[in-house]
Every structure is written in C-alpha cells, then in structure tokens.
N, CA, C and O of each residue as an XYZ file, in Angstrom:
280
protein
N      96.308    106.528     91.627
C      96.218    105.171     92.133
C      96.677    104.171     91.156
O      96.984    103.044     91.547
N      96.746    104.496     89.919
C      97.114    103.559     88.890
C      98.602    103.144     89.010
O      98.994    102.117     88.455
N      99.443    103.944     89.739
C     100.832    103.537     89.826
C     101.007    102.642     91.109
O     102.138    102.237     91.377
N     100.005    102.332     91.866
C     100.139    101.481     93.038
C     100.328    100.060     92.590
O      99.611     99.610     91.696
N     101.251     99.332     93.162
C     101.326     97.979     92.975
C     100.196     97.178     93.658
O      99.590     97.685     94.602
N      99.910     96.005     93.232
C      98.894     95.190     93.849
C      99.178     94.938     95.330
O      98.301     95.039     96.189
N     100.485     94.595     95.595
C     100.847     94.356     97.031
C     100.691     95.535     97.866
O     100.237     95.399     99.002
N     101.039     96.750     97.395
C     100.864     97.960     98.132
C      99.433     98.198     98.431
O      99.076     98.497     99.570
N      98.558     98.068     97.394
C      97.140     98.279     97.545
C      96.575     97.378     98.596
O      95.804     97.827     99.445
N      96.950     96.060     98.565
C      96.431     95.126     99.513
C      96.876     95.466    100.933
O      96.096     95.383    101.882
N      98.122     95.843    101.058
C      98.731     96.336    102.384
C      97.981     97.533    102.932
O      97.676     97.615    104.122
N      97.685     98.478    102.011
C      96.938     99.695    102.470
C      95.540     99.416    102.872
O      95.092    100.007    103.855
N      94.777     98.550    102.193
C      93.468     98.125    102.445
C      93.523     97.395    103.813
O      92.696     97.679    104.679
N      94.458     96.485    104.019
C      94.522     95.762    105.278
C      94.762     96.625    106.471
O      94.201     96.433    107.550
N      95.617     97.584    106.241
C      95.979     98.581    107.335
C      94.636     99.354    107.669
O      94.265     99.524    108.830
N      93.992     99.772    106.652
C      92.764    100.504    106.923
C      91.728     99.591    107.671
O      91.065    100.056    108.598
N      91.599     98.348    107.282
C      90.694     97.431    107.983
C      90.992     97.341    109.439
O      90.091     97.262    110.273
N      92.343     97.355    109.764
C      92.740     97.194    111.155
C      92.361     98.421    111.992
O      92.209     98.299    113.207
N      92.215     99.528    111.413
C      91.918    100.761    112.064
C      90.400    100.904    112.054
O      89.846    101.719    111.316
N      89.721    100.079    112.903
C      88.256    100.098    112.948
C      87.611    101.411    113.405
O      86.446    101.674    113.107
N      88.378    102.232    114.132
C      87.736    103.548    114.580
C      87.453    104.411    113.400
O      86.680    105.362    113.521
N      88.055    104.126    112.216
C      87.702    104.999    111.089
C      86.511    104.586    110.276
O      85.960    105.379    109.513
N      86.120    103.372    110.433
C      85.004    102.870    109.608
C      83.959    102.089    110.331
O      82.858    101.966    109.794
N      84.185    101.561    111.466
C      83.117    100.768    112.163
C      82.357    101.639    113.159
O      82.845    101.979    114.237
N      81.120    101.988    112.738
C      80.301    102.925    113.520
C      80.136    102.459    114.943
O      80.104    103.279    115.861
N      80.028    101.141    115.153
C      79.752    100.564    116.465
C      80.979    100.407    117.326
O      80.891     99.903    118.446
N      82.148    100.838    116.814
C      83.301    100.737    117.569
C      83.267    101.793    118.711
O      82.747    102.896    118.540
N      83.841    101.411    119.878
C      83.842    102.366    120.974
C      84.714    103.532    120.676
O      84.548    104.589    121.286
N      85.650    103.392    119.756
C      86.545    104.453    119.440
C      86.152    105.266    118.284
O      86.898    106.173    117.913
N      85.026    105.017    117.673
C      84.547    105.725    116.463
C      84.456    107.234    116.677
O      84.730    108.020    115.770
N      84.071    107.620    117.877
C      83.911    109.056    118.170
C      85.162    109.633    118.994
O      85.165    110.785    119.428
N      86.155    108.795    119.160
C      87.421    109.225    119.792
C      88.315    109.933    118.783
O      88.979    109.300    117.963
N      88.317    111.225    118.860
C      89.127    112.059    117.857
C      90.584    111.788    117.920
O      91.247    111.733    116.885
N      91.119    111.614    119.117
C      92.606    111.345    119.185
C      92.932    109.953    118.609
O      93.939    109.806    117.916
N      92.148    108.985    118.867
C      92.355    107.647    118.251
C      92.231    107.674    116.743
O      92.972    106.984    116.043
N      91.300    108.466    116.238
C      91.122    108.550    114.769
C      92.380    109.300    114.174
O      92.892    108.913    113.123
N      92.856    110.376    114.873
C      93.967    111.148    114.420
C      95.208    110.177    114.332
O      95.962    110.207    113.360
N      95.377    109.356    115.343
C      96.464    108.433    115.412
C      96.376    107.399    114.226
O      97.387    107.080    113.600
N      95.183    106.911    113.955
C      94.894    105.996    112.918
C      95.214    106.635    111.533
O      95.805    106.001    110.658
N      94.809    107.882    111.383
C      95.125    108.493    110.077
C      96.613    108.732    109.928
O      97.118    108.646    108.808
N      97.304    109.011    110.930
C      98.794    109.181    110.832
C      99.422    107.882    110.361
O     100.395    107.917    109.608
N      98.898    106.736    110.780
C      99.438    105.506    110.357
C      99.223    105.265    108.871
O     100.120    104.829    108.149
N      97.980    105.569    108.432
C      97.632    105.485    107.002
C      98.389    106.476    106.120
O      98.751    106.160    104.986
N      98.627    107.701    106.661
C      99.366    108.688    105.967
C     100.780    108.202    105.800
O     101.331    108.341    104.708
N     101.384    107.657    106.785
C     102.750    107.150    106.648
C     102.894    106.098    105.693
O     103.917    106.034    105.012
N     101.875    105.183    105.563
C     101.952    104.144    104.521
C     101.781    104.699    103.143
O     102.458    104.265    102.211
N     100.882    105.660    102.988
C     100.619    106.248    101.695
C     101.812    107.130    101.213
O     102.029    107.302    100.014
N     102.511    107.634    102.115
C     103.726    108.420    101.803
C     104.821    107.618    101.193
O     105.743    108.162    100.585
N     104.729    106.315    101.351
C     105.690    105.493    100.619
C     105.630    105.576     99.115
O     106.645    105.416     98.436
N     104.424    105.829     98.578
C     104.238    105.999     97.137
C     103.899    107.420     96.691
O     104.171    107.837     95.564
N     103.289    108.145     97.640
C     102.928    109.559     97.289
C     103.482    110.380     98.466
O     102.808    110.562     99.480
N     104.726    110.871     98.309
C     105.421    111.617     99.410
C     104.665    112.853     99.944
O     104.893    113.263    101.082
N     103.776    113.444     99.143
C     103.061    114.610     99.558
C     101.695    114.325    100.076
O     100.848    115.218    100.105
N     101.438    113.073    100.500
C     100.100    112.655    100.984
C      99.804    113.281    102.243
O     100.685    113.508    103.074
N      98.456    113.600    102.431
C      97.967    114.213    103.690
C      96.796    113.431    104.067
O      96.428    112.448    103.425
N      96.163    113.909    105.201
C      94.919    113.263    105.670
C      93.856    113.290    104.610
O      93.150    112.305    104.392
N      93.733    114.511    103.898
C      92.766    114.589    102.868
C      92.967    113.629    101.735
O      92.001    113.156    101.136
N      94.212    113.335    101.432
C      94.531    112.358    100.445
C      94.031    110.990    100.825
O      93.445    110.292     99.998
N      94.252    110.592    102.067
C      93.856    109.243    102.568
C      92.329    109.207    102.552
O      91.763    108.209    102.106
N      91.667    110.203    102.995
C      90.135    110.229    102.936
C      89.615    110.075    101.562
O      88.640    109.348    101.369
N      90.209    110.722    100.564
C      89.765    110.600     99.171
C      90.004    109.259     98.544
O      89.216    108.701     97.780
N      91.248    108.759     98.966
C      91.494    107.328     98.493
C      90.520    106.396     99.023
O      90.015    105.562     98.270
N      90.196    106.462    100.301
C      89.208    105.595    100.900
C      87.877    105.688    100.265
O      87.192    104.688    100.049
N      87.494    106.953     99.950
C      86.175    107.157     99.338
C      86.193    106.528     97.935
O      85.175    105.952     97.552
N      87.223    106.591     97.182
C      87.377    105.928     95.959
C      87.181    104.467     96.051
O      86.512    103.891     95.194
N      87.747    103.801     97.084
C      87.633    102.387     97.245
C      86.171    102.004     97.517
O      85.670    100.998     97.014
N      85.506    102.838     98.330
C      84.140    102.530     98.681
C      83.208    102.657     97.435
O      82.262    101.889     97.263
N      83.496    103.573     96.655
C      82.649    103.821     95.388
C      82.779    102.656     94.457
O      81.841    102.305     93.741
N      84.017    102.018     94.469
C      84.205    100.924     93.525
C      83.624     99.612     94.015
O      83.459     98.701     93.203
N      83.311     99.461     95.258
C      82.757     98.193     95.863
C      81.302     98.187     95.694
O      80.635     97.242     96.114
C-alpha cells in the first residue's frame, strides 16, 4: 500500500463507501451474494490499476487494513 498515491487511495475508499452491500449490515443487499460479487469486481478493477495481480482476497485484506488503522 505504500506505493499508492493519495489520490488513488481516496478514490478507492470512496468507491468502497459507495458499495454499501459490502459493509452496511442493515443494507437490503448485505446478504445478496450476487450484488456483493459485482461490487467486489468493481473494487478489483480499481485495485488492478496499481496492483495488476489483485484478486478478491487482496481487496478484502486491504479493507481490513483500513479498518484496523481507524
């Protein structure tokens, strides 16, 4: 994550915030697996701009790192 620019990091966080089905437990889509898969694909696409071999696991780990820092 040290190689991420500030702008990229802010874009990634904003994109994650827009995908409420991944983090808002009270969202109607929180338990919708296909919606979550679609949201993860969006985040994977963004992350692949700086880490071409990024996967869903990479996105999950990055998000966990953000949460631990807050």
